[in-house]
VEXFIKE-450709 format. One line per field, with one value per atom (N, C-alpha, C, O, CB): x, y, z. Coordinates in Angstrom, 2 decimals, always signed. Glycine has a CB too. Example, Ala and Ser with C-alpha at 12.3 -4.5 7.8 and 13.67 -1.06 7.14 Angstrom:
c1 <- [+13.19/+12.30/+13.20/+14.24/+11.31/+12.85/+13.67/+12.90/+13.41/+14.08]
c2 <- [-5.69/-4.50/-3.30/-3.32/-4.47/-2.25/-1.06/+0.03/+1.14/-0.60]
c3 <- [+7.80/+7.80/+7.80/+8.46/+9.05/+7.08/+7.14/+7.87/+8.04/+5.72]
END
This chain:
c1 <- [+23.07/+22.83/+21.38/+20.51/+23.16/+21.15/+19.82/+19.45/+20.23/+19.75/+18.28/+17.75/+16.29/+15.42/+17.93/+16.02/+14.66/+14.39/+15.19/+14.46/+13.28/+12.89/+11.48/+10.60/+12.95/+11.29/+9.98/+9.75/+10.53/+9.87/+8.67/+8.36/+6.93/+6.07/+8.61/+6.69/+5.31/+5.22/+5.98/+4.87/+4.29/+4.13/+2.81/+2.02/+5.28/+2.59/+1.34/+1.56/+2.59/+0.82/+0.56/+0.61/+0.46/-0.44/-0.51/+1.35/+1.37/+0.39/+0.05/+2.76/-0.07/-1.03/-1.78/-1.28/-0.32/-2.96/-3.71/-2.87/-2.39/-5.06/-2.69/-1.93/-2.68/-3.91/-1.70/-1.94/-2.54/-2.12/-0.96/-2.14/-3.08/-2.82/-2.64/-3.46/-3.97/-1.56/-1.29/-1.03/-0.92/-0.07/-0.93/-0.64/+0.44/+0.47/-1.92/+1.34/+2.38/+1.76/+0.59/+3.54/+2.50/+1.97/+1.56/+0.71/+3.01/+2.17/+1.80/+0.68/+0.42/+3.02/+0.02/-1.11/-0.74/-1.54/-2.19/+0.48/+0.90/+0.61/+1.01/+2.43/-0.09/-0.44/+0.79/+1.64/-1.51/+0.88/+1.97/+1.43/+0.63/+3.19/+1.89/+1.50/+2.72/+3.49/+0.32/+2.90/+3.98/+3.36/+2.37/+4.97/+3.95/+3.47/+4.61/+5.67/+2.23/+4.38/+5.39/+4.82/+3.65/+5.87/+5.66/+5.27/+6.05/+7.26/+5.54/+5.33/+5.96/+6.24/+5.31/+5.06/+7.53/+7.93/+8.70/+9.73/+8.81/+8.17/+8.84/+10.10/+10.15/+7.90/+11.13/+12.36/+12.13/+11.22/+13.56/+12.95/+12.74/+13.26/+12.93/+13.39/+14.06/+14.62/+14.06/+13.49/+16.15/+14.21/+13.77/+14.97/+16.04/+12.76/+14.79/+15.84/+15.92/+15.10/+15.60/+16.90/+17.04/+15.79/+15.46/+18.26/+15.10/+13.87/+12.65/+11.55/+13.61/+12.84/+11.73/+10.93/+9.90/+10.82/+11.41/+10.70/+11.18/+12.35/+10.92/+10.26/+10.57/+10.68/+9.79/+9.47/+11.77/+11.95/+11.25/+11.03/+13.45/+10.91/+10.18/+10.94/+11.44/+8.75/+11.01/+11.57/+10.43/+9.45/+12.57/+10.55/+9.55/+10.17/+11.08/+9.10/+9.65/+10.26/+9.37/+8.18/+10.50/+9.98/+9.25/+9.08/+10.00/+9.98/+7.86/+7.52/+6.88/+6.10/+6.58/+7.18/+6.52/+6.01/+6.68/+7.49/+4.81/+4.22/+3.74/+3.30/+3.05/+3.83/+3.49/+2.38/+2.16/+4.72/+1.69/+0.70/-0.40/-1.02/+1.39/-0.64/-1.76/-1.57/-2.54/-1.90/-0.34/-0.08/-0.45/-1.03/+1.41/-0.13/-0.49/-2.01/-2.54/+0.12/-2.70/-4.17/-4.77/-5.70/-4.72/-4.23/-4.71/-4.51/-5.43/-3.98/-3.32/-3.03/-3.94/-4.51/-1.54/-4.07/-4.90/-6.36/-7.05/-4.78/-6.83/-8.25/-8.57/-9.63/-8.67/-7.68/-8.04/-7.31/-7.73/-7.82/-6.25/-5.48/-5.66/-5.77/-4.01/-5.68/-5.84/-4.86/-4.26/-7.29/-4.73/-3.85/-4.16/-5.31/-3.99/-3.09/-3.23/-3.34/-3.17/-4.40/-3.63/-3.76/-2.40/-1.39/-4.44/-2.40/-1.18/-1.02/-1.93/-1.23/+0.14/+0.40/+1.71/+2.68/+0.42/+1.74/+2.98/+3.38/+2.55/+2.82/+4.64/+5.16/+6.31/+7.21/+5.61/+6.28/+7.41/+7.91/+7.12/+7.02/+9.22/+9.76/+11.26/+11.91/+9.22/+11.82/+13.27/+13.65/+12.85/+13.82/+14.88/+15.40/+15.95/+16.67/+16.49/+15.60/+16.07/+16.63/+16.06/+14.91/+17.75/+18.30/+18.28/+18.41/+19.74/+18.11/+18.14/+18.69/+18.55/+16.73/+19.31/+19.84/+19.07/+18.59/+21.37/+18.95/+18.26/+18.83/+19.59/+16.73/+18.45/+18.88/+17.69/+16.63/+19.49/+17.86/+16.75/+16.62/+17.35/+16.94/+15.69/+15.41/+16.61/+16.74/+14.24/+17.48/+18.66/+19.88/+20.97/+18.99/+19.73/+20.83/+21.71/+22.74/+21.66/+21.30/+22.06/+21.72/+20.56/+21.80/+22.76/+22.52/+21.99/+22.53/+23.81/+20.93/+20.29/+20.20/+20.21/+18.89/+20.11/+19.96/+18.70/+18.51/+21.22/+17.87/+16.65/+16.76/+17.24/+15.39/+16.32/+16.26/+14.81/+14.16/+17.19/+14.28/+12.88/+12.70/+13.57/+11.98/+11.59/+11.22/+10.29/+9.29/+10.54/+10.60/+9.70/+8.88/+9.41/+10.49/+7.59/+6.73/+6.36/+5.85/+5.46/+6.63/+6.16/+4.79/+3.92/+7.17/+4.61/+3.36/+3.05/+3.96/+3.41/+1.78/+1.34/+0.25/-0.50/+0.82/+0.17/-0.78/-1.44/-0.81/-0.09/-2.69/-3.34/-2.69/-2.48/-4.90/-2.38/-1.69/-2.54/-2.03/-0.40/-3.81/-4.72/-6.14/-6.42/-4.59/-7.02/-8.41/-9.07/-8.56/-9.19/-10.17/-10.84/-11.15/-10.92/-12.09/-11.65/-12.09/-11.01/-11.29/-13.14/-9.77/-8.77/-7.83/-6.98/-7.97/-7.95/-7.03/-7.48/-8.58/-6.88/-6.58/-6.90/-8.01/-8.92/-5.65/-7.95/-9.02/-9.47/-8.68/-8.55/-10.73/-11.24/-11.49/-11.86/-12.53/-11.29/-11.53/-12.70/-13.18/-10.28/-13.15/-14.24/-13.71/-14.34/-15.19/-12.59/-11.95/-12.66/-13.05/-10.52/-12.84/-13.42/-12.39/-12.73/-14.02/-11.13/-10.07/-9.76/-8.88/-8.84/-10.45/-10.18/-10.71/-11.67/-10.80/-10.07/-10.50/-11.85/-12.09/-9.44/-12.74/-14.04/-13.87/-12.94/-15.00/-14.77/-14.72/-15.13/-16.01/-15.62/-14.50/-14.82/-15.64/-15.21/-13.54/-16.81/-17.63/-17.56/-17.90/-19.08/-17.13/-17.03/-18.42/-19.17/-16.03/-18.79/-20.10/-20.21/-19.20/-20.39/-21.41/-21.58/-21.14/-21.24/-23.03/-20.65/-20.21/-21.38/-22.50/-19.57/-21.10/-22.14/-22.97/-23.80/-23.03/-22.76/-23.54/-22.93/-21.74/-23.58/-23.74/-23.24/-23.85/-24.83/-23.57/-23.28/-23.82/-23.68/-22.93/-23.08/-24.41/-24.31/-24.08/-24.27/-25.59/-23.68/-23.42/-24.65/-24.51/-23.00/-25.82/-27.05/-27.22/-27.96/-28.23/-26.54/-26.63/-26.00/-26.24/-25.96/-25.19/-24.48/-25.08/-24.45/-23.03/-26.24/-26.87/-26.47/-25.88/-26.51/-26.79/-26.52/-25.11/-24.64/-27.56/-24.44/-23.13/-23.24/-24.01/-22.09/-22.47/-22.46/-21.02/-20.14/-23.12/-20.77/-19.42/-19.09/-19.90/-19.27/-17.89/-17.47/-16.27/-15.30/-17.13/-16.33/-15.22/-14.42/-14.88/-15.73/-13.20/-12.38/-11.21/-10.44/-11.88/-11.04/-9.90/-10.20/-11.04/-9.58/-9.49/-9.70/-8.67/-8.63/-9.62/-7.85/-6.88/-5.58/-4.66/-7.48/-5.46/-4.24/-3.42/-3.97/-4.58/-2.12/-1.24/-1.16/-1.26/+0.17/-0.98/-0.97/+0.36/+0.51/-1.28/+1.32/+2.61/+3.06/+4.13/+3.67]
c2 <- [+7.16/+6.77/+6.34/+6.77/+7.92/+5.48/+4.92/+4.95/+4.53/+3.49/+5.44/+5.46/+5.07/+5.92/+6.87/+3.78/+3.26/+2.31/+1.41/+2.55/+2.51/+1.64/+1.12/+1.88/+2.37/-0.17/-0.79/-1.61/-2.51/-1.68/-1.29/-1.93/-2.41/-1.88/-0.97/-3.44/-3.84/-4.20/-5.03/-5.03/-3.56/-3.82/-3.28/-2.72/-3.21/-3.45/-2.98/-1.62/-1.37/-4.01/-0.76/+0.58/+0.45/-0.23/+1.52/+1.09/+0.92/+1.83/+1.55/+1.18/+2.90/+3.81/+4.55/+4.65/+4.84/+5.05/+5.80/+6.97/+7.77/+6.30/+7.10/+8.25/+9.55/+9.62/+8.09/+10.58/+11.87/+12.88/+13.26/+12.36/+13.29/+14.25/+15.64/+16.10/+14.23/+16.32/+17.69/+18.55/+18.04/+17.75/+19.86/+20.80/+21.77/+22.22/+21.57/+22.08/+23.06/+24.45/+24.60/+22.98/+25.48/+26.85/+27.27/+28.15/+27.83/+26.64/+26.93/+26.02/+25.97/+26.78/+25.31/+24.43/+23.22/+22.76/+25.21/+22.70/+21.48/+20.30/+20.31/+21.53/+19.29/+18.12/+17.28/+17.08/+17.27/+16.77/+15.88/+14.90/+15.26/+16.70/+13.66/+12.65/+11.81/+11.43/+11.77/+11.52/+10.65/+9.45/+9.58/+11.41/+8.28/+7.08/+6.07/+6.29/+6.49/+4.99/+3.95/+2.64/+2.33/+3.82/+1.87/+0.54/-0.51/-0.39/+0.40/-1.53/-2.70/-3.69/-4.24/-3.33/-3.91/-4.76/-5.96/-5.81/-3.96/-7.15/-8.38/-8.62/-8.39/-9.59/-9.09/-9.50/-10.84/-11.57/-9.57/-11.16/-12.38/-13.63/-14.74/-12.24/-13.48/-14.64/-14.74/-13.78/-14.57/-15.91/-16.11/-16.38/-16.75/-17.28/-16.18/-16.46/-17.96/-18.73/-15.70/-18.38/-19.81/-20.36/-21.53/-20.04/-19.52/-19.94/-19.93/-20.25/-19.05/-19.57/-19.56/-18.26/-18.18/-20.69/-17.26/-15.98/-15.09/-15.10/-15.27/-14.34/-13.41/-12.01/-11.57/-13.45/-11.32/-9.97/-8.97/-9.22/-9.63/-7.83/-6.79/-5.48/-5.12/-6.63/-4.77/-3.42/-2.43/-2.68/-3.23/-1.31/-0.25/+0.90/+1.57/+0.19/+1.11/+2.05/+3.28/+3.17/+1.37/+4.45/+5.71/+6.07/+5.94/+6.84/+6.54/+6.92/+8.29/+8.59/+5.86/+9.12/+10.41/+10.52/+10.11/+11.60/+11.07/+11.27/+12.72/+13.31/+10.26/+13.26/+14.65/+14.77/+13.85/+15.43/+15.89/+16.31/+15.27/+14.82/+16.60/+14.86/+13.96/+12.60/+11.98/+13.78/+12.13/+10.85/+10.95/+10.02/+10.43/+12.06/+12.28/+12.31/+11.71/+13.60/+13.00/+13.06/+11.66/+11.32/+13.97/+10.86/+9.50/+8.63/+7.92/+8.88/+8.70/+7.91/+8.35/+7.51/+8.07/+9.66/+10.17/+9.79/+9.61/+11.65/+9.66/+9.36/+7.87/+7.50/+9.89/+7.01/+5.61/+4.58/+3.43/+5.26/+4.95/+3.97/+4.15/+5.27/+4.07/+3.01/+2.99/+2.00/+1.18/+2.64/+2.10/+1.22/-0.24/-0.66/+1.49/-1.02/-2.45/-2.86/-4.04/-2.93/-1.92/-2.28/-2.58/-1.98/-1.16/-3.54/-3.89/-2.92/-2.76/-5.37/-2.29/-1.26/-1.55/-1.98/+0.15/-1.32/-1.37/+0.07/+0.88/-2.23/+0.38/+1.74/+1.70/+0.87/+2.37/+2.60/+2.81/+4.23/+5.17/+2.58/+4.36/+5.69/+5.67/+4.81/+6.25/+6.65/+6.75/+6.95/+7.42/+7.92/+6.58/+6.74/+8.14/+8.63/+5.67/+8.78/+10.15/+10.21/+9.65/+11.19/+10.89/+11.14/+12.64/+13.45/+10.57/+12.98/+14.39/+14.50/+13.57/+15.05/+15.61/+15.84/+16.98/+17.90/+16.17/+16.90/+17.94/+17.99/+17.12/+17.70/+19.02/+19.17/+18.92/+19.52/+20.58/+18.03/+17.74/+18.84/+19.84/+16.37/+18.67/+19.68/+19.96/+21.05/+19.25/+18.95/+19.11/+19.61/+19.68/+17.80/+19.95/+20.46/+19.38/+19.69/+21.33/+18.13/+17.03/+16.88/+16.99/+15.71/+16.63/+16.41/+15.01/+14.04/+16.63/+14.89/+13.61/+13.41/+14.36/+13.53/+12.15/+11.81/+10.96/+10.00/+11.06/+11.30/+10.54/+9.92/+10.56/+11.45/+8.68/+7.98/+7.63/+7.04/+6.69/+7.99/+7.71/+7.46/+7.79/+8.87/+6.89/+6.66/+7.79/+8.06/+5.26/+8.43/+9.43/+8.69/+8.29/+10.66/+8.53/+7.73/+8.48/+9.60/+7.33/+7.85/+8.36/+7.79/+8.49/+8.03/+6.50/+5.81/+4.89/+4.31/+5.02/+4.75/+3.78/+2.92/+3.39/+4.49/+1.67/+0.74/-0.09/-0.39/-0.18/-0.44/-1.42/-2.77/-3.12/-1.46/-3.52/-4.79/-5.99/-7.11/-4.79/-5.76/-6.85/-6.42/-5.24/-7.23/-7.39/-7.07/-6.42/-6.52/-8.34/-5.79/-5.00/-5.77/-5.25/-4.43/-6.96/-7.71/-8.48/-9.07/-8.64/-8.50/-9.37/-8.65/-9.30/-10.01/-7.34/-6.61/-6.60/-7.03/-5.20/-6.09/-5.99/-4.98/-5.20/-5.60/-3.88/-2.88/-2.71/-2.86/-1.52/-2.40/-2.26/-0.79/-0.03/-3.09/-0.40/+0.99/+1.03/-0.01/+1.62/+2.23/+2.42/+2.77/+3.54/+3.50/+2.23/+2.59/+2.01/+0.84/+2.13/+2.80/+2.28/+1.53/+1.03/+3.40/+1.44/+0.84/-0.59/-1.21/+1.67/-1.13/-2.49/-3.48/-3.19/-2.76/-4.63/-5.66/-6.22/-6.41/-6.79/-6.50/-7.07/-8.50/-9.21/-7.03/-8.90/-10.27/-11.24/-10.94/-10.43/-12.40/-13.43/-14.49/-15.04/-14.04/-14.79/-15.84/-17.05/-16.98/-15.37/-18.15/-19.38/-20.00/-19.99/-20.37/-20.55/-21.17/-22.38/-23.04/-21.56/-22.70/-23.86/-25.13/-25.24/-23.98/-26.11/-27.38/-28.07/-28.06/-28.28/-28.67/-29.39/-28.52/-29.03/-30.08/-27.18/-26.32/-26.36/-26.63/-24.86/-26.09/-26.09/-24.91/-24.31/-27.43/-24.60/-23.52/-23.94/-24.86/-22.17/-23.25/-23.51/-22.19/-21.11/-24.22/-22.28/-21.08/-20.17/-18.95/-21.45/-20.74/-19.96/-19.07/-18.09/-20.87/-19.40/-18.58/-17.21/-16.31/-19.30/-17.04/-15.79/-14.96/-14.00/-16.07/-15.29/-14.53/-15.06/-16.14/-13.06/-14.31/-14.72/-14.33/-13.24/-14.10/-15.20/-14.91/-14.87/-15.62/-15.96/-14.00/-13.87/-13.96/-13.30/-12.54/-14.76/-14.88/-13.64/-13.16/-16.16/-13.12/-11.90/-12.23/-12.84/-10.77/-11.84/-12.06/-10.77/-9.78/-12.51/-10.78/-9.56/-9.67/-8.71/-9.27/-10.79/-10.97/-10.31/-10.78/-12.47/-9.21/-8.51/-8.95/-8.41/-6.99/-9.94/-10.47/-9.70/-10.12/-10.51/-8.57/-7.78/-8.00/-8.17/-6.28/-8.00/-8.15/-6.81/-5.76/-8.63/-6.86/-5.61/-4.87/-3.84/-5.92/-5.33/-4.64/-4.45/-3.89/-5.40]
c3 <- [-10.25/-8.88/-8.73/-9.49/-7.91/-7.75/-7.56/-6.09/-5.24/-8.11/-5.79/-4.43/-4.52/-4.72/-3.75/-4.38/-4.50/-3.35/-3.09/-5.86/-2.67/-1.57/-1.84/-2.23/-0.20/-1.63/-1.78/-0.52/-0.20/-3.08/+0.20/+1.47/+1.49/+0.79/+2.64/+2.29/+2.56/+4.03/+4.52/+1.64/+4.71/+6.14/+6.63/+5.86/+6.93/+7.91/+8.53/+9.19/+9.81/+9.57/+9.05/+9.63/+11.15/+11.63/+9.03/+11.91/+13.36/+14.10/+15.25/+13.88/+13.48/+14.10/+12.98/+11.86/+15.07/+13.28/+12.28/+11.79/+12.60/+12.85/+10.47/+9.94/+10.23/+10.11/+8.41/+10.60/+10.89/+9.83/+9.75/+12.31/+9.03/+7.95/+8.54/+9.33/+6.91/+8.13/+8.57/+7.34/+6.22/+9.56/+7.57/+6.49/+6.93/+8.07/+6.06/+6.00/+6.27/+6.28/+5.89/+5.23/+6.70/+6.64/+5.22/+5.04/+7.18/+4.21/+2.81/+2.31/+1.11/+1.91/+3.24/+2.95/+2.08/+1.27/+2.26/+2.26/+1.58/+2.50/+3.67/+1.19/+2.00/+2.80/+3.08/+2.21/+2.09/+4.32/+4.72/+5.76/+6.62/+5.28/+5.66/+6.64/+6.96/+6.07/+6.10/+8.25/+8.69/+9.38/+10.11/+9.64/+9.16/+9.81/+9.84/+9.25/+9.08/+10.53/+10.66/+10.16/+10.39/+12.13/+9.46/+8.99/+9.77/+9.96/+7.45/+10.22/+10.84/+9.72/+9.12/+11.97/+9.44/+8.32/+8.87/+9.52/+7.29/+8.60/+9.06/+8.27/+7.06/+8.94/+8.96/+8.28/+7.61/+7.99/+9.28/+6.63/+5.85/+6.54/+6.12/+4.51/+7.58/+8.26/+9.67/+10.19/+8.29/+10.29/+11.66/+12.55/+12.08/+11.74/+13.85/+14.82/+15.06/+14.54/+16.15/+15.85/+16.16/+16.83/+16.68/+17.06/+17.56/+18.24/+17.33/+17.78/+19.42/+16.05/+15.10/+15.09/+14.42/+15.40/+15.81/+15.85/+14.70/+14.33/+17.20/+14.17/+13.09/+13.70/+14.43/+11.96/+13.40/+13.91/+12.99/+11.81/+14.03/+13.58/+12.85/+12.96/+14.02/+13.40/+11.84/+11.82/+11.72/+11.02/+10.63/+12.42/+12.38/+11.60/+12.08/+13.83/+10.40/+9.46/+9.31/+9.02/+8.08/+9.51/+9.38/+7.92/+7.11/+10.13/+7.59/+6.22/+6.26/+7.17/+5.55/+5.29/+5.13/+3.70/+2.76/+5.47/+3.55/+2.23/+2.12/+3.10/+1.97/+0.92/+0.67/-0.37/-1.16/+0.21/-0.35/-1.35/-1.56/-0.60/-2.66/-2.82/-3.12/-2.45/-2.02/-4.64/-2.38/-1.72/-0.23/+0.32/-1.88/+0.40/+1.80/+1.97/+2.90/+2.33/+1.08/+1.14/+1.02/+1.74/+0.02/+0.11/-0.13/+1.12/+1.54/-1.34/+1.71/+2.91/+4.05/+4.75/+3.32/+4.25/+5.34/+5.21/+6.22/+5.41/+4.00/+3.76/+3.83/+4.34/+2.42/+3.33/+3.14/+4.01/+4.05/+1.75/+4.70/+5.45/+6.96/+7.46/+5.09/+7.67/+9.12/+9.74/+9.06/+9.50/+11.04/+11.80/+11.48/+11.43/+13.31/+11.27/+11.04/+9.60/+9.28/+11.75/+8.70/+7.29/+6.68/+7.03/+6.52/+5.74/+5.01/+3.84/+3.03/+4.51/+3.78/+2.77/+2.07/+2.69/+3.41/+0.77/+0.00/-0.31/-0.71/-1.33/-0.11/-0.31/-1.29/-1.17/+1.03/-2.27/-3.17/-2.94/-2.90/-4.67/-2.78/-2.54/-2.49/-3.09/-1.25/-1.79/-1.67/-0.20/+0.61/-2.54/+0.11/+1.47/+1.61/+0.74/+1.80/+2.71/+2.96/+4.37/+5.31/+2.77/+4.53/+5.86/+6.12/+5.20/+5.99/+7.37/+7.75/+9.15/+9.95/+7.65/+9.45/+10.79/+11.43/+10.76/+10.75/+12.75/+13.49/+14.91/+15.32/+13.52/+15.64/+17.02/+17.92/+17.74/+17.26/+18.92/+19.82/+20.88/+20.84/+20.50/+21.81/+22.84/+23.74/+24.30/+23.68/+23.87/+24.73/+23.96/+24.53/+25.40/+22.71/+21.91/+21.28/+20.69/+22.75/+21.40/+20.80/+19.32/+18.92/+21.54/+18.52/+17.09/+16.89/+17.43/+16.25/+16.11/+15.82/+14.31/+13.53/+16.46/+13.92/+12.50/+12.35/+13.10/+11.96/+11.40/+11.12/+9.74/+8.79/+11.23/+9.62/+8.34/+8.11/+8.98/+8.32/+6.96/+6.65/+5.17/+4.35/+7.11/+4.83/+3.44/+3.02/+3.69/+3.25/+1.91/+1.33/+0.27/-0.76/+0.72/+0.53/-0.32/-1.60/-1.55/+0.43/-2.73/-4.02/-4.35/-4.87/-5.14/-4.03/-4.28/-3.12/-2.52/-5.60/-2.79/-1.79/-2.42/-3.28/-0.48/-1.98/-2.56/-1.47/-0.45/-3.59/-1.68/-0.80/-1.08/-2.24/-1.04/-0.04/-0.22/+0.21/+0.28/+0.54/+0.49/+0.83/+0.49/+0.30/+2.33/+0.43/+0.12/+1.33/+2.45/-0.31/+1.12/+2.14/+3.42/+4.51/+1.59/+3.31/+4.49/+5.20/+6.24/+4.10/+4.70/+5.30/+6.26/+6.87/+4.24/+6.43/+7.30/+8.74/+9.08/+6.81/+9.60/+11.01/+11.22/+12.03/+11.82/+10.52/+10.51/+9.08/+8.15/+11.13/+8.92/+7.56/+7.27/+8.16/+7.37/+6.02/+5.63/+4.67/+4.22/+4.98/+4.37/+3.43/+2.06/+1.33/+3.92/+1.69/+0.44/-0.77/-0.76/+0.45/-1.82/-3.05/-3.89/-4.96/-3.87/-3.43/-4.23/-3.84/-4.44/-4.12/-2.86/-2.43/-3.46/-4.18/-1.07/-3.51/-4.44/-4.02/-2.82/-4.53/-4.97/-4.61/-4.12/-4.52/-5.82/-3.25/-2.73/-3.83/-4.64/-1.49/-3.85/-4.82/-4.12/-3.11/-5.47/-4.65/-4.09/-4.99/-6.17/-3.90/-4.42/-5.18/-5.28/-4.30/-4.52/-6.45/-6.57/-5.66/-5.39/-8.02/-5.20/-4.33/-5.04/-6.26/-3.89/-4.26/-4.83/-5.49/-4.97/-3.76/-6.62/-7.34/-8.25/-9.00/-6.37/-8.22/-9.10/-10.50/-10.66/-8.56/-11.48/-12.85/-13.59/-13.13/-13.57/-14.71/-15.53/-16.98/-17.32/-15.26/-17.82/-19.25/-19.96/-19.38/-19.79/-21.20/-21.99/-22.01/-22.04/-23.42/-22.00/-22.03/-20.81/-20.86/-22.14/-19.71/-18.50/-18.69/-17.90/-17.34/-19.73/-19.95/-21.08/-21.52/-20.25/-21.54/-22.61/-23.97/-24.08/-22.50/-24.99/-26.37/-26.79/-26.46/-27.33/-27.53/-28.09/-29.59/-30.20/-27.64/-30.19/-31.63/-32.11/-31.55/-32.08/-33.12/-33.64/-34.45/-35.24/-34.51/-34.23/-34.90/-35.77/-35.31/-33.88/-37.03/-37.96/-38.05/-38.63/-39.37/-37.48/-37.48/-38.44/-38.55/-36.08/-39.13/-40.03/-41.36/-42.12/-40.23/-41.63/-42.91/-43.95/-45.05/-42.72/-43.60/-44.55/-44.62/-45.33/-45.89/-43.92/-43.97/-42.71/-41.62/-44.14/-42.87/-41.73/-40.98/-41.60/-42.17/-39.66/-38.87/-38.95/-38.29/-37.42/-39.73/-39.78/-41.21/-41.45/-39.00]
END
């Protein structure tokens, strides 16, 4: 049997890190995930998917992710039933995150974080600029062929 979910969407609110009575980290948040198709009017619909993360993954999300950031989540789908305040039986469907990933560079999100894991910005050289091999220091040719096959 297989239960694997992979999502990419924007976080709808700042994740709030909590701890169970046994001091296990847990964080719940929602991802806004665009559907792949558009309506006749050209509008794209969005699903709001609940995600829960535990332990180190929860700590990571609580520390580095904020509302509006694009996040990729790998996990499994979980259903659970509970009774609401009025005694009605309810069913919840959520993704239990095994791994979370940054899905955009630091400066391109709606909100920016202080994460050390964001991709560094790439600066393109000015037009018309040139470089030569000497700009990179000295190179030395290395002979690594010992004549023997690796297998």
